[in-house]
C-alpha positions in Angstrom: -45.3 -22.9 -16.6 -41.7 -22.4 -17.6 -40.0 -19.7 -19.5 -37.1 -20.6 -21.8 -34.1 -18.5 -22.8 -34.0 -18.5 -26.6 -30.2 -18.1 -26.5 -29.1 -20.9 -24.2 -32.4 -22.8 -23.7 -32.2 -22.7 -19.9 -35.7 -22.8 -18.2 -37.0 -20.4 -15.6 -40.1 -20.3 -13.4 -41.1 -16.7 -14.1 -40.6 -14.0 -16.8 -38.7 -11.8 -14.3 -36.1 -14.5 -13.7 -35.8 -15.1 -17.4 -35.2 -11.4 -18.0 -32.7 -11.2 -15.1 -30.8 -14.1 -16.7 -30.8 -12.4 -20.1 -29.7 -9.1 -18.6 -26.8 -10.6 -16.6 -25.6 -13.3 -19.1 -26.5 -12.2 -22.6 -26.4 -8.4 -22.3 -23.2 -7.6 -24.2 -23.3 -3.8 -24.7 -23.6 -1.0 -22.2 -23.5 2.8 -22.5 -21.2 4.5 -19.9 -21.0 8.2 -19.3 -18.2 9.7 -17.1 -17.4 13.4 -17.0 -19.8 14.0 -19.9 -17.9 11.5 -22.1 -20.0 8.6 -23.4 -18.5 5.3 -24.3 -20.0 2.0 -25.5 -18.6 -0.9 -23.6 -18.6 -4.4 -25.0 -18.4 -7.6 -23.0 -15.0 -9.1 -23.9 -14.0 -12.5 -22.6 -17.1 -12.5 -20.4 -16.1 -9.2 -18.7 -17.0 -5.5 -19.0 -14.0 -3.2 -18.6 -14.5 0.2 -16.9 -13.4 2.9 -19.4 -11.8 5.1 -16.7 -9.8 2.7 -14.5 -9.9 -0.6 -16.6 -11.3 -2.6 -13.7 -13.3 -5.6 -15.0 -16.8 -6.8 -14.1 -18.7 -9.9 -15.1 -22.2 -8.5 -14.7 -23.8 -5.3 -16.0 -25.2 -4.3 -12.6 -21.8 -4.5 -10.9 -20.3 -2.3 -13.6 -23.2 0.1 -13.2 -22.7 0.3 -9.4 -19.0 0.9 -9.9 -19.5 3.7 -12.4 -22.0 5.4 -10.2 -20.1 5.1 -6.9 -16.5 5.4 -8.0 -16.7 7.7 -10.9 -20.0 9.5 -10.3 -21.1 8.6 -13.8 -24.0 6.7 -15.3 -24.4 3.3 -17.0 -27.4 2.4 -19.1 -28.5 -0.6 -21.1 -28.9 -0.9 -24.9 -30.9 -4.1 -24.5 -33.7 -4.1 -27.0 -37.3 -4.9 -26.1 -38.6 -8.3 -27.0 -42.0 -9.7 -26.8 -42.3 -13.0 -24.9 -45.7 -14.5 -24.3 -47.4 -11.2 -25.1 -45.3 -9.5 -22.5 -42.6 -6.9 -23.4 -40.1 -5.9 -20.8 -37.8 -3.0 -21.6 -35.0 -1.2 -19.8 -35.3 -3.0 -16.5 -32.1 -1.9 -14.7 -33.3 -3.2 -11.3 -34.2 -6.8 -12.2 -32.7 -9.5 -10.0 -30.1 -12.1 -11.1 -30.8 -15.8 -11.1 -27.1 -16.8 -11.2 -25.1 -16.2 -8.1 -24.6 -12.4 -8.1 -24.6 -9.8 -5.4 -26.8 -6.7 -5.9 -27.9 -3.8 -3.8 -31.7 -3.3 -3.4 -33.0 -0.4 -5.4 -35.2 2.2 -3.8 -37.8 2.5 -6.6 -40.1 0.4 -8.6 -39.1 -1.3 -11.8 -39.5 1.1 -14.7 -40.7 -0.4 -17.9 -41.8 0.9 -21.3 -44.0 -1.7 -22.8 -47.2 -2.0 -24.9 -49.0 -3.8 -22.1 -47.3 -3.0 -18.8 -46.8 -5.9 -16.5 -44.9 -5.8 -13.2 -43.2 -9.0 -12.1 -42.1 -9.8 -8.5 -38.4 -9.0 -8.1 -36.0 -9.1 -5.1 -34.7 -5.7 -6.3 -38.1 -4.2 -5.7 -37.5 -4.3 -1.9 -36.9 -0.8 -0.6 -34.0 -0.4 1.8 -36.0 -0.7 5.0 -37.8 -3.9 3.8 -34.4 -5.3 2.9 -33.1 -4.5 6.4 -36.1 -6.4 7.9 -35.4 -9.3 5.6 -31.8 -9.5 6.9 -33.1 -9.3 10.5 -35.8 -11.9 9.8 -38.4 -9.4 11.1 -40.9 -8.9 8.3 -43.6 -10.6 10.4 -42.5 -9.0 13.7 -44.3 -6.2 15.5 -44.1 -2.7 14.3 -42.0 -1.8 17.4 -39.5 -4.6 16.6 -39.3 -3.5 13.0 -38.7 0.1 14.0 -35.9 -1.1 16.3 -34.2 -3.1 13.5 -34.3 -0.2 11.1 -33.0 2.2 13.7 -30.2 -0.1 14.7 -29.1 -0.4 11.1 -29.0 3.4 10.8 -27.0 3.8 14.0 -24.5 1.1 13.0 -24.3 2.6 9.5 -24.9 -0.8 7.8 -26.8 -1.3 4.6 -28.6 -4.2 3.1 -27.4 -6.3 0.2 -29.2 -9.2 -1.5 -27.9 -12.4 -2.9 -30.1 -14.4 -5.3 -29.0 -18.0 -5.8 -29.3 -20.1 -8.9 -32.6 -21.6 -7.7 -34.1 -18.1 -7.2 -33.9 -18.0 -3.4 -33.0 -14.6 -2.0 -30.7 -14.0 1.0 -30.4 -10.6 2.7 -27.4 -9.4 4.7 -26.3 -6.2 6.4 -22.8 -4.8 6.1 -20.8 -1.6 5.8 -21.2 0.5 2.6 -17.5 0.0 1.9 -18.0 -3.8 2.0 -21.0 -3.5 -0.4 -18.8 -1.7 -2.8 -16.1 -4.4 -2.6 -18.7 -7.2 -3.0 -20.2 -5.8 -6.1 -16.8 -5.0 -7.6 -15.1 -8.3 -6.7 -18.0 -10.7 -7.0 -16.2 -13.0 -4.5 -16.5 -16.7 -4.5 -15.5 -18.6 -1.4 -16.6 -20.6 1.7 -19.1 -19.3 4.2 -18.0 -19.3 7.8 -19.1 -18.1 11.2 -16.9 -16.1 13.6 -15.6 -18.0 16.7 -17.8 -17.8 19.7 -15.0 -16.5 22.0 -12.0 -14.3 21.6 -9.4 -17.0 21.5 -7.1 -17.2 18.4 -7.2 -20.5 16.6 -4.0 -22.5 16.0 -4.4 -22.2 12.3 -4.5 -18.4 12.4 -2.0 -16.9 10.0 -1.8 -13.7 11.9 -1.5 -14.3 15.6 -1.5 -10.8 17.2 -2.4 -11.4 20.8 -6.1 -11.2 20.0 -6.0 -7.8 18.4 -9.1 -7.8 16.2 -8.5 -4.4 14.6 -5.1 -5.5 13.3 -6.5 -8.8 11.9 -9.4 -7.0 10.3 -7.3 -4.3 8.6 -4.8 -6.9 7.3 -7.5 -9.4 6.4 -9.5 -7.0 4.2 -6.4 -5.2 2.7 -6.2 -5.4 -1.1 -2.7 -6.7 -0.7 -3.6 -9.4 1.9 -2.2 -12.1 -0.4 1.2 -10.7 0.1 0.8 -10.7 3.9 -1.1 -13.9 4.4 1.9 -16.1 5.0 3.6 -13.6 7.4 3.5 -13.8 11.2 3.3 -10.6 13.3 3.6 -9.9 17.0 2.9 -6.6 18.7 6.0 -4.7 19.9 6.7 -5.2 23.6 8.6 -3.3 26.3 11.1 -6.1 26.3 12.0 -5.5 22.7 12.2 -1.8 23.2 14.5 -2.3 26.2 16.9 -4.3 24.0 17.1 -1.7 21.2 17.6 1.1 23.7 21.0 -0.1 24.8 24.0 2.2 24.2 25.3 2.0 20.7 28.8 2.8 22.0 28.9 -0.6 23.8 26.6 -2.4 21.4 27.5 -1.2 17.9 25.5 -4.1 16.3 22.3 -2.3 17.4 22.5 -0.1 14.3 21.9 -3.2 12.2 19.7 -5.1 14.5 17.2 -2.3 15.1 16.6 -1.6 11.4 16.2 -5.3 10.8 13.6 -5.6 13.6 11.4 -2.9 12.2 11.6 -3.8 8.5 8.2 -5.0 7.4 6.5 -3.7 10.6 2.9 -2.4 10.4 1.9 0.8 12.1 -1.8 1.4 13.0 -3.2 4.8 13.9 -6.9 4.8 14.3 -8.2 2.9 11.2 -5.2 3.8 9.1 -2.5 1.2 8.6 1.0 1.5 7.1 3.4 -1.2 6.1 7.1 -0.2 6.5 8.9 -1.4 3.4 12.2 0.3 4.1 13.7 1.8 7.3 17.1 3.1 8.3 18.5 3.7 11.7 20.3 6.8 13.1 22.2 7.0 16.4 21.5 9.7 19.0 25.1 10.6 19.8 27.3 12.8 17.6 30.3 10.7 18.3 28.5 7.6 17.2 26.6 8.8 14.1 27.6 12.0 12.2 24.0 12.1 10.9 22.4 12.1 14.3 19.2 14.1 14.8 20.2 17.6 15.8 19.5 18.8 19.3 19.8 22.5 18.7 17.3 24.9 20.3 15.7 25.8 17.0 15.1 22.1 16.2 14.1 20.9 19.6 10.4 20.8 18.7 11.2 18.5 15.8 12.9 15.8 17.9 11.8 12.2 17.7 13.0 11.5 21.2 10.2 9.9 23.2 8.8 12.6 25.6 7.0 10.0 27.7 6.9 6.3 28.4 4.4 4.6 26.1 2.9 1.1 26.3 6.1 0.1 24.5 8.4 1.8 26.9 10.7 4.6 25.7 9.5 4.6 22.1 7.2 6.8 20.0 6.1 7.2 16.4 6.0 10.8 15.1 6.3 13.2 12.1 9.1 15.7 11.8 9.8 18.5 9.3 13.2 18.6 7.8 14.6 19.9 4.5 11.0 20.9 3.5 10.1 17.2 3.9 7.6 15.5 6.2 9.5 12.5 7.7 7.9 9.6 9.5 10.1 8.4 12.4 10.1 5.7 15.0 11.9 7.4 17.9 13.7 5.4 20.7 16.0 6.6 23.4 19.1 5.3 21.7 18.2 6.0 18.1 15.5 7.0 15.6 14.4 5.1 12.5 13.5 6.9 9.3 10.8 5.3 7.1 11.9 5.7 3.5 9.4 3.4 1.8 5.8 2.5 2.9 2.6 1.1 1.6 -0.9 1.8 3.0 -2.9 -1.2 3.9 -6.4 0.0 4.9 -9.2 0.2 2.3 -9.8 3.9 2.8 -6.4 5.1 1.8 -5.7 2.1 -0.5 -8.2 3.5 -3.0 -5.4 5.5 -4.6 -2.9 2.6 -4.2 -0.8 4.7 -2.0 2.9 3.8 -2.0 5.4 6.4 -0.8 9.1 6.1 -1.6 11.8 8.4 -0.4 12.1 10.4 2.8 8.7 12.0 2.6 5.7 10.3 4.2 2.6 12.6 3.9 -0.4 10.3 4.1 0.0 8.8 7.6 -0.5 10.8 10.8 0.6 8.8 13.9 -1.5 9.2 17.0 0.0 9.0 20.5 -1.4 5.5 20.8 -0.2 4.3 17.5 0.2 0.5 17.5 3.3 -1.3 16.2 3.3 -4.9 14.9 6.7 -6.5 14.2 7.2 -9.1 11.4 8.1 -12.3 13.3 10.8 -13.2 10.8 12.4 -9.8 10.9 12.4 -10.0 14.7 14.1 -13.4 14.6 16.8 -12.0 12.3 17.2 -8.9 14.4 17.7 -10.9 17.5 20.5 -12.9 15.8 22.2 -9.6 14.9 21.8 -8.4 18.5 23.9 -11.4 19.6 26.6 -10.8 16.9 29.1 -8.3 18.2 31.1 -8.7 15.0 28.3 -7.6 12.7 29.2 -5.0 10.1 26.0 -5.1 7.9 22.5 -6.4 8.0 23.1 -9.2 5.5 25.6 -10.1 2.8 23.3 -9.5 -0.2 23.0 -6.2 -2.0 25.2 -4.4 0.5 25.2 -1.0 -1.3 21.4 -0.9 -0.9 22.0 -1.0 2.8 23.6 2.5 2.7 21.3 5.2 4.0 19.9 8.0 1.8 22.6 10.5 2.6 24.0 13.4 0.7 26.6 14.9 3.0 29.5 14.3 5.5 31.4 11.9 3.2 34.4 12.5 5.4 32.8 10.5 8.3 33.0 6.7 8.7 29.4 6.5 10.0 28.1 7.8 6.6 29.0 4.4 5.2 27.1 2.3 7.8 25.2 -0.5 6.2 22.1 -0.1 8.4 19.1 0.1 5.9 16.7 -2.8 6.0 13.8 -3.9 3.8 10.6 -5.9 4.1 10.1 -9.2 2.3 7.7 -7.4 -0.1 10.6 -5.5 -1.6 13.1 -8.3 -1.6 13.3 -7.7 -5.3 15.6 -4.6 -5.7 13.3 -3.4 -8.5 10.9 -2.2 -5.8 13.5 -0.5 -3.5 14.0 3.3 -3.2 17.1 4.6 -4.9 19.9 6.6 -3.4 23.1 8.2 -4.6 24.8 4.8 -4.1 22.3 2.8 -6.2 20.9 5.2 -8.9 23.3 3.6 -11.4 21.4 0.3 -11.0 18.2 1.9 -12.2 17.1 0.0 -15.3 16.5 3.0 -17.5 15.4 2.7 -21.2 18.1 5.2 -22.1 21.1 3.6 -23.8 23.5 6.3 -22.6 24.0 6.9 -18.9 22.8 10.3 -17.6 25.2 12.4 -15.6 23.4 11.4 -12.4 24.0 7.8 -13.1 27.6 8.4 -13.9 27.9 10.2 -10.5 26.2 7.3 -8.8 28.9 4.9 -10.2 31.5 7.3 -8.7 29.8 7.2 -5.3 29.6 3.5 -5.5 33.4 3.4 -6.0 33.9 5.7 -3.0 31.6 3.6 -0.8 33.3 0.3 -1.7 36.7 1.7 -0.9 35.6 2.9 2.5 33.7 -0.3 3.3 36.8 -2.4 2.4 39.6 -0.2 3.7 37.9 1.9 6.5 39.6 5.1 7.5 42.6 4.4 5.3 40.5 4.5 2.2 41.9 6.4 -0.8 40.5 7.0 -4.3 42.6 7.3 -7.4 42.5 10.8 -9.1 42.1 8.9 -12.4 38.5 7.9 -11.4 37.6 11.6 -11.4 39.5 12.3 -14.6 37.7 9.5 -16.5 34.4 10.9 -15.2 35.3 14.5 -16.1 35.9 13.5 -19.8 32.3 12.1 -20.1 30.5 15.1 -18.6 28.8 18.0 -20.3 30.1 21.5 -19.6 28.5 23.0 -16.6 28.4 23.0 -12.8 28.8 19.3 -12.4 31.8 19.1 -14.7 33.4 22.1 -13.0 32.9 20.5 -9.5 34.6 17.3 -10.6 37.4 19.4 -12.0 37.9 21.0 -8.6 38.2 17.6 -7.0 40.9 16.7 -9.6 42.8 19.8 -8.5 42.6 19.1 -4.8 46.2 17.7 -4.7 49.1 16.7 -6.9 49.3 13.0 -5.9 47.6 10.2 -7.6 45.5 9.3 -4.6 42.9 11.3 -2.6 42.1 10.4 1.0 38.3 10.1 1.6 37.9 10.0 5.4 38.6 13.3 7.3 38.9 15.1 3.9 36.4 18.0 4.4 37.3 19.7 1.1 36.5 16.6 -0.9 33.3 16.0 1.2 32.0 19.5 0.4 32.5 19.0 -3.3 30.9 15.6 -3.2 27.9 17.1 -1.4 27.4 19.5 -4.3 27.4 16.5 -6.7 25.1 14.5 -4.5 22.6 17.4 -4.4 22.5 17.6 -8.2 21.3 14.0 -8.3 18.1 14.6 -6.3 15.7 15.1 -9.3 16.9 11.9 -11.0 16.6 10.0 -7.7 13.0 11.3 -7.2 12.1 10.3 -10.8 13.5 6.8 -10.3 11.7 6.4 -7.1 8.4 7.3 -8.7 9.0 4.5 -11.3 10.0 2.1 -8.5 6.7 3.0 -6.7 4.7 2.4 -9.9 6.3 -1.0 -10.5 5.7 -2.0 -6.8 2.1 -0.9 -7.2 1.6 -3.0 -10.3 3.1 -6.0 -8.5 1.0 -5.6 -5.3 -2.4 -4.8 -7.0 -2.2 -7.0 -10.0 -5.3 -9.1 -10.5 
């Protein structure tokens, strides 16, 4: 006997399979309740859209699972009871699908409200332990073996999930609860494969990492894997660390090479992974870098200097507190690298699509054994810079974006070092963090420039003069006079007025001019709120690019 769908005329071998088909394919309205707010959801373009996060699902049961697990809400059917061959089935939320869908086994019986109750066999009627035994092929095994299978699943914290094929055959698998959530949400289609029988890495592997399975797993399951799939990574070595720890006084190109090497690197602490989108280098010596990390007694405990030799040599990953900000640094003997933009890769922290932009990094805590994986292309470019004693920047494009996020010591040449580098993911400047040097490039909807953007243009002018003319750089007083005429009355305008009155000549020296530097610092500090707001927008745009479906 066959049972025919009255909508699409497809035949099924049992009423339960017919109902599952109608539920999955022809159910077009669901009632969703989240935070006591009830919404009717219509299937549009073959998809149901979550009313809270707008994620789309093709089957009612996957939306239901998502609502319950992600939003702690409820999802019920409005499917009306129909009589078919003297049998009426109503409100069966647990029935199995006969198209290829993934579903988690329910723990209870099918609940039905019918004139003549009839219970049909359904894969969803398996309780959790039975589904575990199905996955272990142990339904006919001894009680001892069955108990061992159930216990092993509990110890490993794996749960069963069922797959019903188009011909009605059921397959049972065990996996982590997080994977079940992903499977039900994503409804993946792909090719089945088995793991290799040994620990060797195949030649076609896109992520050769010296056999590090944790790295490959975290990157492989990351929601932004498609942006990393064509990248090659190698684990940092003592040989690389030895190269970057050379003396900057004798190897000045290291300030550029080191940033380039670590741009796009991935840090792993426990099961948490971080992609470094932007990093800038700072020398250890005061004579080399005016913005060196201070070595005063009060700040000694905040030093990023490696206190012991790690597996990578004299190098560590740490957090420091400075200016009420938690900063993530990669500390070497010759320098430290400040992470100013990052993206979380692992599924646990990626739930909130965590992207941080600016000096603060609050959601990554490096352990003493934090692992570092270097982007192979960045390493290649960094090594080229290591051999170039004439290098004055990291590359020739967007040079002002290579200036560090500084707001002081404008009288020092090192303030204008072009040693900020970026990963390939933020090759588009839209996704890069803003500084006093680049805020004027922010594509604001405002037709009239804000005062902060006007100041940014001024800082760009100063930087260009120093980069071109070095210690002999001078700026025309007229630049400040033109700026002064466009500003609103207040502290910013008064400060620009003080710069105009610094001297009677038409030109003002920039380098070694401490008075000018102090006034510029006041102006730079006033730009902080605007820079933070712009960085939030840049982070939002990067998030949309990375997580777009």
